[in-house]
Backbone as JSON, one array per atom type, in Angstrom:
{
  "sequence": "XXXXXXXXXXXXXXXXXXXXXXXXXXXXXXXXXXXXXXXXXXXXXXXXXXXXXXXXXXXXXXXXXXXXXXXXXXXXXXXXXXXXXXXXXXXXXXXXXXXXXXXXXXXXXXXXXXXXXXXXXXXXXXXXXXXXXXXXXXXXXXXXXXXXXXXXXXXXXXXXXXXXXXXXXXXXXXXXXXXXXXXXXXXXXXXXXXXXX",
  "N": [[43.85, 64.02, 47.35], [41.31, 64.86, 45.28], [39.47, 67.26, 43.7], [36.37, 67.71, 42.22], [34.63, 69.68, 39.94], [31.39, 70.54, 39.33], [28.88, 71.63, 37.09], [26.03, 73.25, 38.24], [23.32, 71.17, 38.4], [24.03, 69.99, 36.04], [26.17, 68.09, 33.76], [29.57, 67.05, 34.35], [31.85, 69.48, 33.36], [33.92, 69.17, 30.62], [36.12, 70.6, 29.81], [37.75, 71.94, 31.75], [40.04, 73.09, 34.21], [42.11, 73.07, 37.09], [44.28, 74.23, 39.69], [46.11, 73.56, 42.6], [47.97, 74.93, 45.22], [50.32, 74.83, 47.82], [52.49, 76.97, 48.76], [55.3, 77.35, 50.28], [57.95, 79.26, 50.47], [60.91, 79.28, 51.24], [64.08, 80.79, 50.94], [67.61, 80.25, 50.45], [69.9, 80.7, 53.18], [68.1, 80.88, 55.2], [66.36, 82.91, 54.8], [63.45, 84.57, 54.2], [62.19, 85.63, 51.3], [59.84, 86.21, 50.05], [56.76, 87.99, 50.35], [54.18, 87.1, 52.4], [54.47, 84.4, 51.73], [53.56, 82.03, 52.75], [50.87, 82.14, 52.6], [49.25, 82.91, 54.72], [48.03, 85.31, 55.09], [45.57, 87.35, 53.38], [45.26, 86.91, 49.79], [45.73, 89.26, 48.5], [47.82, 90.43, 49.71], [51.01, 90.88, 48.98], [50.86, 89.3, 46.65], [50.18, 89.15, 43.1], [47.29, 89.13, 41.25], [46.25, 87.97, 38.18], [44.7, 87.64, 34.95], [43.5, 86.42, 31.76], [41.71, 86.23, 28.63], [38.67, 84.39, 27.86], [37.69, 82.69, 29.74], [36.7, 81.67, 33.12], [38.28, 82.92, 35.86], [39.6, 81.8, 39.05], [40.65, 82.71, 42.24], [41.82, 81.71, 45.3], [42.15, 81.02, 48.83], [42.64, 78.74, 51.46], [42.29, 76.44, 54.25], [41.72, 73.79, 53.81], [42.65, 72.44, 51.56], [44.9, 70.84, 51.7], [45.8, 68.25, 53.97], [46.47, 69.62, 56.52], [46.89, 72.18, 59.05], [47.55, 74.6, 57.9], [47.4, 77.42, 55.59], [46.68, 77.23, 52.09], [47.12, 78.18, 48.66], [44.93, 78.53, 45.87], [44.3, 78.29, 42.48], [42.34, 78.61, 39.5], [41.49, 78.05, 36.13], [38.67, 78.23, 34.44], [36.97, 76.57, 32.03], [36.68, 77.54, 28.57], [38.96, 79.51, 26.46], [41.93, 80.79, 27.93], [43.83, 82.16, 30.71], [45.02, 82.03, 34.09], [46.7, 83.58, 36.75], [48.77, 83.73, 39.6], [51.09, 85.62, 41.13], [54.4, 86.64, 42.25], [57.04, 88.89, 42.35], [60.4, 89.29, 43.3], [63.25, 91.11, 44.52], [66.52, 89.76, 44.43], [69.38, 88.63, 46.31], [71.42, 87.6, 44.78], [72.27, 84.57, 42.95], [72.52, 82.29, 44.44], [70.41, 80.57, 45.61], [67.82, 78.64, 47.08], [64.84, 77.27, 46.17], [61.88, 76.22, 47.59], [58.91, 74.38, 47.56], [55.55, 73.2, 48.06], [53.29, 71.38, 46.09], [50.24, 70.69, 44.4], [49.06, 69.47, 41.52], [46.48, 69.74, 39.17], [44.45, 68.95, 36.44], [41.76, 68.93, 34.18], [40.19, 67.8, 31.3], [40.15, 67.75, 27.71], [42.64, 66.74, 25.34], [42.53, 68.45, 23.2], [41.99, 70.97, 24.15], [44.21, 71.73, 25.49], [44.73, 71.86, 28.4], [46.57, 73.04, 31.19], [48.38, 72.88, 34.22], [50.51, 74.82, 36.04], [53.68, 75.74, 37.57], [55.62, 78.5, 37.74], [58.93, 79.75, 37.53], [60.51, 82.63, 37.09], [63.11, 84.57, 35.67], [64.61, 87.72, 35.97], [66.23, 90.76, 34.81], [67.76, 93.77, 36.16], [66.26, 95.75, 34.98], [63.75, 94.73, 34.71], [63.44, 93.05, 32.51], [62.57, 90.01, 31.03], [64.56, 87.21, 31.4], [64.67, 84.43, 31.4], [63.0, 81.24, 32.02], [61.84, 78.72, 34.26], [59.65, 76.08, 34.16], [57.4, 74.14, 35.83], [55.09, 71.67, 35.0], [51.85, 70.18, 34.55], [50.12, 68.32, 32.31], [48.02, 67.06, 29.66], [49.18, 66.9, 27.19], [52.41, 67.43, 25.64], [53.31, 70.29, 25.39], [55.43, 72.14, 25.34], [58.73, 73.04, 24.37], [62.13, 72.72, 25.26], [64.38, 75.52, 25.41], [67.34, 77.61, 25.15], [66.62, 79.53, 27.01], [64.4, 78.65, 28.32], [63.11, 76.23, 30.41], [61.2, 73.55, 30.53], [59.57, 71.43, 32.87], [58.17, 68.45, 33.12], [55.53, 67.23, 35.07], [54.84, 64.15, 36.48], [53.61, 62.92, 38.58], [50.96, 64.18, 39.96], [50.03, 64.55, 42.56], [50.15, 65.82, 46.0], [53.33, 67.03, 46.49], [56.67, 67.8, 47.52], [58.86, 70.18, 46.19], [62.13, 71.13, 45.12], [64.33, 73.65, 44.06], [67.42, 74.49, 43.0], [68.61, 77.47, 42.3], [71.05, 78.51, 41.2], [72.24, 76.16, 40.14], [70.22, 75.42, 38.33], [70.28, 77.53, 36.47], [72.91, 77.26, 35.42], [72.95, 74.62, 34.42], [70.6, 74.15, 32.92], [69.64, 76.43, 31.65], [71.28, 77.85, 29.56], [71.15, 80.19, 28.08], [70.73, 82.26, 29.79], [72.41, 84.73, 31.48], [73.9, 84.33, 34.49], [74.89, 86.42, 36.09], [73.3, 88.55, 35.41], [70.86, 88.23, 36.62], [68.6, 89.73, 38.65], [66.17, 89.72, 39.81], [63.62, 87.45, 40.86], [60.73, 85.76, 39.93], [57.92, 84.04, 41.14], [55.2, 81.96, 40.25], [51.86, 80.76, 40.2], [50.21, 79.16, 37.68], [47.59, 78.74, 35.5], [46.23, 77.34, 32.58], [44.39, 77.23, 29.53], [43.73, 76.31, 26.19], [41.45, 76.25, 24.59], [37.8, 76.25, 24.9]],
  "CA": [[42.59, 64.73, 47.3], [40.95, 65.39, 43.97], [38.2, 67.96, 43.74], [35.69, 67.77, 40.93], [33.72, 70.83, 39.87], [30.25, 70.26, 38.45], [27.93, 72.71, 36.85], [24.82, 72.93, 39.0], [22.27, 70.52, 37.63], [24.51, 69.54, 34.74], [27.27, 67.14, 33.78], [30.91, 67.58, 34.54], [32.37, 70.16, 32.18], [35.12, 68.44, 30.24], [37.25, 71.45, 29.49], [38.09, 72.78, 32.89], [41.16, 72.59, 34.99], [42.46, 73.93, 38.21], [45.57, 73.94, 40.28], [46.19, 73.87, 44.02], [49.35, 75.05, 45.67], [50.78, 75.35, 49.09], [53.83, 77.41, 48.41], [56.11, 77.93, 51.32], [59.1, 79.47, 49.63], [62.09, 79.82, 51.91], [65.28, 80.8, 50.15], [68.82, 79.95, 51.18], [70.27, 81.56, 54.31], [66.91, 80.96, 56.06], [65.79, 84.25, 54.57], [62.19, 84.53, 53.46], [62.17, 86.77, 50.41], [58.48, 86.49, 49.61], [55.78, 88.53, 51.28], [53.02, 86.2, 52.51], [54.79, 83.18, 51.0], [52.84, 80.9, 53.32], [49.46, 82.42, 52.34], [48.5, 83.08, 55.97], [47.26, 86.54, 54.91], [44.79, 87.36, 52.14], [46.08, 86.85, 48.58], [46.04, 90.62, 48.05], [49.05, 90.82, 50.4], [52.22, 90.36, 48.35], [50.64, 88.56, 45.4], [49.49, 89.82, 41.99], [46.32, 88.25, 40.6], [46.02, 88.41, 36.81], [44.07, 86.65, 34.09], [43.16, 86.88, 30.43], [40.89, 85.3, 27.86], [37.23, 84.42, 28.11], [37.32, 81.74, 30.79], [36.41, 82.22, 34.43], [39.38, 82.66, 36.79], [39.33, 81.72, 40.47], [41.78, 82.85, 43.15], [41.3, 81.43, 46.64], [43.06, 80.45, 49.82], [41.9, 78.1, 52.55], [43.08, 75.45, 54.99], [41.26, 72.42, 53.58], [43.18, 71.84, 50.33], [45.85, 69.83, 52.13], [45.44, 67.82, 55.31], [47.26, 70.26, 57.57], [46.15, 73.36, 59.5], [48.04, 75.81, 57.25], [46.72, 77.89, 54.39], [47.19, 76.96, 50.76], [46.49, 79.0, 47.62], [44.25, 77.75, 44.83], [43.85, 79.04, 41.31], [41.66, 77.77, 38.51], [41.0, 78.63, 34.88], [37.49, 77.4, 34.24], [36.32, 76.55, 30.73], [37.02, 78.56, 27.56], [40.37, 79.86, 26.37], [42.41, 81.82, 28.83], [44.83, 81.83, 31.7], [44.9, 82.62, 35.41], [48.06, 83.6, 37.29], [49.02, 84.33, 40.91], [52.54, 85.75, 41.05], [55.12, 87.6, 43.08], [58.41, 89.12, 41.9], [61.21, 89.83, 44.39], [64.67, 91.34, 44.31], [67.3, 88.69, 45.05], [70.75, 89.03, 46.63], [72.32, 86.77, 43.98], [71.6, 83.36, 42.45], [72.71, 81.17, 45.37], [69.1, 80.47, 46.24], [67.09, 77.38, 47.02], [63.4, 77.46, 46.19], [61.19, 75.04, 48.09], [57.46, 74.56, 47.59], [54.66, 72.04, 47.97], [52.32, 71.65, 45.04], [49.29, 69.69, 43.92], [48.66, 69.89, 40.18], [45.32, 69.01, 38.64], [43.82, 69.49, 35.24], [40.82, 68.01, 33.56], [39.85, 68.3, 29.98], [40.61, 66.98, 26.58], [43.91, 67.22, 24.8], [42.29, 69.51, 22.23], [41.95, 72.29, 24.79], [45.53, 71.94, 26.08], [44.73, 72.37, 29.77], [47.86, 72.86, 31.87], [48.56, 73.44, 35.55], [51.94, 75.12, 36.04], [54.36, 76.58, 38.55], [56.67, 79.18, 37.0], [60.01, 80.5, 38.16], [60.99, 83.5, 36.02], [64.33, 85.29, 36.02], [64.6, 89.06, 35.36], [67.36, 91.63, 35.1], [67.44, 94.94, 36.97], [65.27, 96.56, 34.23], [62.53, 93.93, 34.59], [63.38, 92.29, 31.26], [62.56, 88.57, 31.27], [65.76, 86.54, 30.89], [64.42, 83.01, 31.22], [61.94, 80.66, 32.85], [61.71, 77.3, 34.58], [58.21, 75.85, 34.3], [56.88, 72.83, 36.2], [53.74, 71.62, 34.45], [51.09, 68.94, 34.44], [49.33, 68.57, 31.1], [47.84, 65.82, 28.9], [50.1, 66.95, 26.05], [53.74, 67.94, 25.96], [53.25, 71.41, 24.47], [56.55, 73.07, 25.39], [60.04, 72.53, 24.0], [63.19, 73.48, 25.91], [65.25, 76.42, 24.65], [68.38, 78.09, 26.07], [66.04, 80.43, 28.0], [63.15, 78.08, 28.82], [63.26, 74.84, 30.84], [59.95, 72.93, 31.01], [59.73, 70.2, 33.66], [56.87, 67.78, 33.13], [55.17, 66.54, 36.31], [54.14, 62.89, 36.2], [52.81, 62.6, 39.76], [50.39, 65.48, 40.32], [49.6, 64.61, 43.96], [50.96, 66.71, 46.83], [54.75, 66.73, 46.56], [57.54, 68.93, 47.78], [59.83, 70.4, 45.13], [63.26, 71.99, 45.44], [65.03, 74.14, 42.88], [68.64, 75.24, 43.25], [68.59, 78.45, 41.21], [72.36, 78.57, 40.55], [72.4, 74.95, 39.32], [69.25, 75.48, 37.23], [70.77, 78.45, 35.44], [74.12, 76.75, 34.77], [72.76, 73.33, 33.77], [69.43, 74.03, 32.04], [69.29, 77.69, 31.0], [72.53, 78.46, 29.13], [70.9, 81.49, 27.49], [70.59, 83.25, 30.85], [73.66, 85.08, 32.15], [73.58, 84.37, 35.92], [75.22, 87.72, 36.65], [72.26, 89.52, 35.08], [69.63, 87.96, 37.36], [68.43, 90.64, 39.79], [64.84, 89.46, 40.38], [63.0, 86.15, 40.59], [59.28, 85.76, 40.08], [57.28, 82.74, 41.23], [53.8, 82.12, 39.86], [50.94, 79.67, 39.94], [49.73, 79.51, 36.35], [46.64, 77.78, 34.95], [46.09, 77.71, 31.18], [43.67, 76.37, 28.6], [43.76, 76.87, 24.85], [40.08, 76.43, 24.08], [36.77, 75.79, 25.82]],
  "C": [[42.37, 65.24, 45.89], [39.58, 66.02, 44.09], [37.62, 67.98, 42.34], [34.7, 68.93, 40.98], [32.61, 70.48, 38.89], [29.42, 71.51, 38.27], [26.65, 72.32, 37.55], [23.75, 72.36, 38.07], [22.74, 69.97, 36.3], [25.67, 68.57, 34.88], [28.59, 67.85, 34.06], [31.37, 68.26, 33.26], [33.73, 69.55, 31.85], [36.33, 69.34, 30.03], [37.5, 72.46, 30.6], [39.36, 72.25, 33.51], [41.44, 73.56, 36.11], [43.75, 73.44, 38.83], [45.53, 74.34, 41.75], [47.65, 73.97, 44.4], [49.41, 75.41, 47.13], [52.22, 75.72, 48.82], [54.48, 78.09, 49.59], [57.49, 78.05, 50.71], [60.29, 80.06, 50.37], [63.3, 79.75, 50.98], [66.48, 80.5, 51.05], [69.12, 81.03, 52.22], [69.08, 81.75, 55.25], [66.26, 82.33, 55.95], [64.54, 84.11, 53.72], [62.12, 85.78, 52.6], [60.77, 87.14, 49.93], [57.66, 87.12, 50.72], [54.58, 87.6, 51.25], [53.24, 84.92, 51.7], [54.1, 81.94, 51.55], [51.32, 81.07, 53.23], [48.62, 82.58, 53.61], [47.68, 84.38, 55.95], [46.48, 86.43, 53.61], [45.72, 87.41, 50.93], [46.41, 88.24, 48.02], [47.31, 91.14, 48.72], [50.23, 90.12, 49.73], [52.05, 89.74, 46.98], [49.88, 89.39, 44.38], [48.57, 88.79, 41.34], [46.06, 88.8, 39.2], [45.39, 87.27, 36.01], [43.76, 87.27, 32.74], [42.37, 85.82, 29.69], [39.44, 85.4, 28.27], [36.78, 83.43, 29.18], [37.07, 82.45, 32.11], [37.56, 81.9, 35.38], [38.89, 82.57, 38.23], [40.65, 81.85, 41.23], [41.22, 82.61, 44.55], [42.43, 80.96, 47.55], [42.19, 79.85, 50.92], [42.8, 77.08, 53.21], [42.71, 74.01, 54.65], [41.79, 71.78, 52.29], [44.18, 70.71, 50.61], [45.52, 69.48, 53.57], [46.45, 68.33, 56.35], [46.51, 71.53, 57.96], [46.54, 74.65, 58.79], [47.21, 76.18, 56.03], [47.45, 77.45, 53.13], [46.49, 77.91, 49.79], [45.97, 78.08, 46.53], [43.95, 78.7, 43.68], [43.23, 78.07, 40.32], [41.3, 78.62, 37.31], [39.88, 77.72, 34.43], [36.92, 77.61, 32.85], [36.83, 77.69, 29.84], [38.49, 78.93, 27.57], [40.75, 80.93, 27.38], [43.45, 81.3, 29.8], [44.54, 82.58, 32.99], [46.28, 82.51, 36.07], [48.1, 84.33, 38.63], [50.53, 84.4, 41.05], [53.1, 86.76, 42.05], [56.56, 87.68, 42.59], [59.19, 89.79, 43.03], [62.63, 90.1, 43.91], [65.43, 90.25, 45.04], [68.74, 89.14, 45.26], [71.8, 88.27, 45.84], [71.56, 85.52, 43.57], [71.79, 82.15, 43.35], [71.46, 81.05, 46.24], [68.55, 79.06, 46.09], [65.61, 77.72, 47.13], [62.77, 76.15, 46.63], [59.7, 75.32, 48.1], [56.76, 73.21, 47.53], [53.63, 72.37, 46.9], [51.46, 70.42, 44.77], [48.79, 70.21, 42.58], [47.43, 69.08, 39.76], [44.82, 69.73, 37.41], [42.81, 68.45, 34.78], [40.44, 68.62, 32.24], [40.41, 67.38, 28.92], [41.9, 67.56, 26.06], [43.7, 68.37, 23.82], [42.23, 70.89, 22.86], [43.25, 72.62, 25.52], [45.48, 72.48, 27.5], [46.07, 72.08, 30.43], [47.83, 73.55, 33.23], [50.07, 73.61, 35.72], [52.39, 75.88, 37.29], [55.56, 77.18, 37.83], [57.69, 79.82, 37.93], [60.64, 81.3, 37.03], [62.15, 84.35, 36.54], [64.38, 86.61, 35.25], [65.89, 89.8, 35.68], [66.87, 92.85, 35.89], [66.38, 95.82, 36.31], [63.94, 95.84, 34.02], [62.36, 93.25, 33.23], [63.47, 90.8, 31.59], [63.78, 87.95, 30.61], [65.51, 85.07, 30.59], [63.37, 82.52, 32.19], [62.15, 79.17, 33.05], [60.23, 77.07, 34.83], [57.92, 74.38, 34.63], [55.46, 72.77, 35.66], [53.18, 70.21, 34.45], [50.07, 69.17, 33.34], [49.16, 67.26, 30.34], [48.74, 65.76, 27.67], [51.47, 67.38, 26.54], [53.96, 69.16, 25.06], [54.48, 72.3, 24.41], [57.87, 72.37, 25.11], [61.11, 73.36, 24.71], [63.94, 74.37, 24.92], [66.36, 76.86, 25.61], [67.85, 79.0, 27.18], [64.77, 79.88, 28.65], [63.36, 76.6, 29.14], [61.94, 74.3, 31.36], [60.25, 71.63, 31.74], [58.36, 69.56, 33.79], [56.68, 67.02, 34.44], [54.4, 65.28, 35.95], [53.3, 62.42, 37.38], [52.22, 63.9, 40.29], [49.95, 65.62, 41.78], [50.51, 65.56, 44.75], [52.39, 66.21, 46.91], [55.51, 67.99, 46.9], [58.59, 68.98, 46.68], [60.92, 71.35, 45.62], [63.93, 72.4, 44.14], [66.22, 74.96, 43.34], [68.8, 76.19, 42.07], [69.93, 78.5, 40.47], [72.58, 77.35, 39.64], [71.45, 74.97, 38.12], [69.75, 76.38, 36.11], [71.98, 77.87, 34.7], [73.87, 75.48, 33.97], [71.64, 73.32, 32.73], [69.04, 75.31, 31.3], [70.56, 78.42, 30.55], [72.36, 79.83, 28.47], [70.74, 82.61, 28.5], [71.95, 83.48, 31.49], [73.35, 85.22, 33.65], [73.87, 85.72, 36.57], [74.19, 88.79, 36.39], [70.99, 89.35, 35.9], [69.59, 88.84, 38.61], [67.1, 90.39, 40.51], [64.39, 88.06, 39.98], [61.52, 86.29, 40.84], [58.8, 84.32, 40.18], [55.8, 82.94, 40.93], [53.1, 80.78, 39.76], [50.25, 80.06, 38.66], [48.83, 78.4, 35.83], [46.27, 78.25, 33.54], [45.2, 76.72, 30.45], [43.6, 77.09, 27.26], [42.38, 77.14, 24.3], [39.07, 75.85, 25.04], [35.92, 74.72, 25.27]]
}
Protein backbone atom coordinates (compact mmCIF):
# COMPACT_ATOMS: atom_id res chain seq x y z
CA UNK A 1 0.00 0.00 0.00
CA UNK A 2 1.47 3.33 -0.98
CA UNK A 3 -0.39 6.50 -0.15
CA UNK A 4 0.26 9.64 -2.15
CA UNK A 5 -0.54 13.05 -0.73
CA UNK A 6 -1.52 15.78 -3.17
CA UNK A 7 -2.03 19.42 -2.56
CA UNK A 8 -5.65 20.23 -3.33
CA UNK A 9 -5.85 21.41 -6.91
CA UNK A 10 -2.10 21.20 -7.36
CA UNK A 11 0.66 18.81 -8.32
CA UNK A 12 2.28 16.30 -6.05
CA UNK A 13 4.67 18.09 -3.72
CA UNK A 14 8.10 16.63 -4.33
CA UNK A 15 9.60 17.26 -0.94
CA UNK A 16 7.31 15.42 1.37
CA UNK A 17 7.61 12.15 3.15
CA UNK A 18 5.75 10.13 5.65
CA UNK A 19 6.07 6.96 7.60
CA UNK A 20 3.57 4.33 8.70
CA UNK A 21 4.09 1.97 11.58
CA UNK A 22 2.28 -0.79 13.31
CA UNK A 23 4.43 -1.25 16.34
CA UNK A 24 3.52 -4.13 18.54
CA UNK A 25 6.48 -4.23 20.86
CA UNK A 26 6.52 -7.27 23.10
CA UNK A 27 9.73 -7.74 25.03
CA UNK A 28 11.23 -11.01 26.22
CA UNK A 29 9.50 -12.93 29.00
CA UNK A 30 6.14 -12.16 27.31
CA UNK A 31 6.17 -8.91 29.23
CA UNK A 32 4.76 -5.85 27.51
CA UNK A 33 6.82 -2.90 28.70
CA UNK A 34 5.19 -0.25 26.53
CA UNK A 35 1.96 1.50 27.38
CA UNK A 36 -0.40 1.32 24.40
CA UNK A 37 2.26 -0.44 22.30
CA UNK A 38 -0.45 -1.74 19.99
CA UNK A 39 -1.98 1.73 19.46
CA UNK A 40 -5.47 0.54 20.41
CA UNK A 41 -5.87 3.69 22.52
CA UNK A 42 -5.36 7.30 21.41
CA UNK A 43 -1.74 8.32 20.76
CA UNK A 44 -1.85 10.57 23.82
CA UNK A 45 -1.83 7.41 25.96
CA UNK A 46 1.78 6.39 26.59
CA UNK A 47 3.32 8.20 23.62
CA UNK A 48 5.08 11.56 23.36
CA UNK A 49 4.41 13.58 20.21
CA UNK A 50 7.14 16.08 19.32
CA UNK A 51 8.26 18.01 16.26
CA UNK A 52 10.50 20.85 15.19
CA UNK A 53 11.29 22.99 12.18
CA UNK A 54 8.95 24.69 9.76
CA UNK A 55 7.29 21.69 8.14
CA UNK A 56 3.84 20.36 8.97
CA UNK A 57 3.79 17.34 11.29
CA UNK A 58 1.03 14.72 11.33
CA UNK A 59 0.33 12.18 14.06
CA UNK A 60 -2.48 9.70 13.44
CA UNK A 61 -3.73 6.23 14.18
CA UNK A 62 -6.25 4.16 12.27
CA UNK A 63 -7.06 0.63 11.14
CA UNK A 64 -6.70 1.06 7.37
CA UNK A 65 -2.92 1.47 7.03
CA UNK A 66 -2.39 -2.29 6.99
CA UNK A 67 -4.85 -4.93 5.84
CA UNK A 68 -5.79 -6.15 9.29
CA UNK A 69 -8.38 -5.01 11.85
CA UNK A 70 -5.78 -3.63 14.31
CA UNK A 71 -4.66 -0.06 14.79
CA UNK A 72 -1.44 1.31 13.37
CA UNK A 73 0.29 4.63 14.05
CA UNK A 74 1.23 7.04 11.28
CA UNK A 75 3.54 10.03 11.37
CA UNK A 76 4.52 12.40 8.61
CA UNK A 77 6.81 15.39 8.19
CA UNK A 78 5.29 17.35 5.33
CA UNK A 79 7.40 19.71 3.24
CA UNK A 80 10.02 22.16 4.54
CA UNK A 81 12.84 21.42 6.95
CA UNK A 82 11.95 19.69 10.16
CA UNK A 83 11.22 16.49 11.97
CA UNK A 84 8.28 14.65 13.54
CA UNK A 85 8.65 12.07 16.30
CA UNK A 86 6.35 9.71 18.22
CA UNK A 87 8.24 8.14 21.12
CA UNK A 88 8.02 6.27 24.38
CA UNK A 89 10.77 5.66 26.95
CA UNK A 90 10.48 2.80 29.45
CA UNK A 91 12.49 1.44 32.35
CA UNK A 92 13.89 -1.99 31.50
CA UNK A 93 14.75 -4.92 33.79
CA UNK A 94 18.07 -5.49 31.99
CA UNK A 95 19.26 -5.87 28.40
CA UNK A 96 17.98 -9.40 27.74
CA UNK A 97 15.16 -8.01 25.65
CA UNK A 98 13.72 -8.77 22.25
CA UNK A 99 12.07 -5.93 20.38
CA UNK A 100 9.55 -6.90 17.72
CA UNK A 101 7.69 -4.50 15.44
CA UNK A 102 5.99 -4.24 12.06
CA UNK A 103 6.86 -1.25 9.94
CA UNK A 104 6.11 0.32 6.59
CA UNK A 105 8.59 3.01 5.59
CA UNK A 106 7.83 5.57 2.91
CA UNK A 107 9.47 8.76 1.82
CA UNK A 108 9.11 10.88 -1.24
CA UNK A 109 11.25 13.73 -2.28
CA UNK A 110 14.52 14.59 -3.85
CA UNK A 111 17.91 13.68 -2.49
CA UNK A 112 18.60 17.38 -1.91
CA UNK A 113 16.04 17.51 0.89
CA UNK A 114 17.30 14.32 2.58
CA UNK A 115 13.89 12.87 3.42
CA UNK A 116 14.14 9.92 5.81
CA UNK A 117 11.65 7.61 7.49
CA UNK A 118 13.14 6.05 10.63
CA UNK A 119 12.50 3.80 13.59
CA UNK A 120 14.79 4.59 16.53
CA UNK A 121 15.79 2.48 19.50
CA UNK A 122 17.66 4.64 22.02
CA UNK A 123 19.49 3.46 25.12
CA UNK A 124 19.67 5.59 28.29
CA UNK A 125 21.24 5.32 31.73
CA UNK A 126 19.41 5.86 35.01
CA UNK A 127 19.97 9.65 34.73
CA UNK A 128 18.34 9.83 31.28
CA UNK A 129 21.67 10.42 29.51
CA UNK A 130 21.64 9.04 25.97
CA UNK A 131 24.18 6.22 25.66
CA UNK A 132 23.56 5.07 22.10
CA UNK A 133 21.07 4.47 19.32
CA UNK A 134 20.03 1.88 16.75
CA UNK A 135 18.27 3.51 13.79
CA UNK A 136 16.38 1.69 11.04
CA UNK A 137 15.95 4.07 8.13
CA UNK A 138 14.66 4.38 4.59
CA UNK A 139 16.21 7.26 2.68
CA UNK A 140 17.36 8.09 -0.87
CA UNK A 141 20.81 8.93 0.48
CA UNK A 142 23.00 7.20 3.02
CA UNK A 143 23.40 10.15 5.40
CA UNK A 144 24.51 8.38 8.58
CA UNK A 145 27.81 6.74 9.44
CA UNK A 146 28.16 4.11 12.18
CA UNK A 147 30.03 5.06 15.36
CA UNK A 148 30.65 3.11 18.59
CA UNK A 149 27.39 4.63 19.92
CA UNK A 150 25.28 4.77 16.75
CA UNK A 151 24.22 1.86 14.52
CA UNK A 152 22.29 2.87 11.38
CA UNK A 153 20.45 0.05 9.57
CA UNK A 154 19.41 0.93 6.03
CA UNK A 155 16.06 -0.51 4.92
CA UNK A 156 15.99 -1.65 1.30
CA UNK A 157 12.45 -3.06 1.25
CA UNK A 158 10.13 -0.40 2.69
CA UNK A 159 6.94 -2.49 2.43
CA UNK A 160 5.28 -3.96 5.52
CA UNK A 161 7.84 -6.18 7.26
CA UNK A 162 8.33 -7.53 10.74
CA UNK A 163 11.61 -6.65 12.45
CA UNK A 164 13.28 -8.19 15.49
CA UNK A 165 16.08 -6.69 17.56
CA UNK A 166 17.88 -8.62 20.28
CA UNK A 167 19.01 -5.75 22.52
CA UNK A 168 21.84 -7.68 24.24
CA UNK A 169 23.29 -8.81 20.89
CA UNK A 170 22.88 -5.34 19.37
CA UNK A 171 24.82 -3.73 22.20
CA UNK A 172 27.64 -6.30 22.18
CA UNK A 173 28.02 -6.60 18.40
CA UNK A 174 27.20 -3.13 17.02
CA UNK A 175 27.45 -0.57 19.82
CA UNK A 176 30.80 -1.11 21.57
CA UNK A 177 30.65 2.42 23.00
CA UNK A 178 27.63 1.53 25.13
CA UNK A 179 28.28 -0.23 28.44
CA UNK A 180 25.42 -2.76 28.67
CA UNK A 181 25.42 -2.52 32.47
CA UNK A 182 24.57 1.19 32.24
CA UNK A 183 21.38 0.70 30.20
CA UNK A 184 18.40 1.39 32.47
CA UNK A 185 15.88 2.69 29.92
CA UNK A 186 15.02 2.04 26.28
CA UNK A 187 13.16 4.48 24.08
CA UNK A 188 11.42 3.52 20.83
CA UNK A 189 10.42 6.20 18.34
CA UNK A 190 8.90 6.69 14.93
CA UNK A 191 10.96 9.49 13.39
CA UNK A 192 10.36 11.38 10.13
CA UNK A 193 12.94 13.90 8.95
CA UNK A 194 13.62 16.26 6.07
CA UNK A 195 16.52 18.66 5.66
CA UNK A 196 14.89 21.21 3.37
CA UNK A 197 11.57 21.94 1.67
